C-alpha positions, 0 to 999 in steps of 0.5 A, spaced: 718 826 752 719 833 755 715 838 758 711 841 752 710 835 749 706 832 756 703 839 757 699 837 749 698 830 751 695 832 757 690 837 753 688 833 748 686 827 754 682 833 758 679 836 752 676 828 750 674 827 758 672 835 759 667 834 752 664 827 754 663 830 762 661 836 758 656 833 754 652 828 759 651 834 764 649 840 758 643 834 755 641 834 763 641 842 764 638 843 757 634 838 754 633 840 747 636 834 743 643 836 740 642 843 742 644 841 750 650 836 748 653 841 744 653 846 748 655 841 753 661 839 750 663 846 747 664 848 755 666 841 757 672 841 752 674 847 754 674 847 761 678 839 760 682 842 755 686 847 761 685 842 766 689 837 763 694 841 760 696 843 767 695 837 770 698 833 765 705 833 766 704 832 773 700 825 772 706 823 766 711 825 771 708 821 777 706 814 771 714 814 769 716 814 776 712 809 778 713 804 773 721 806 774 721 804 781 717 798 778 722 796 774 728 797 779 731 803 775 733 809 780 732 816 778 738 820 775 738 825 781 740 819 786 744 815 780 749 821 780 
């Protein structure tokens, strides 16, 4: 998996999380049925997408390193 793939995965995950949180917050801020949820989801999705794109690679690299440690694999740089 290359860095671009990791960014795309983070982008989609961040967008989903942002949309859910944004819809919830939007409904609190704009208490008009559907309108508040929709507006919040749009804003939350955009913000979450950018945050996920930036953090996706870091999170996936950390998870891979953690699992490799559990499996007893050494990073490529150490095995040379």
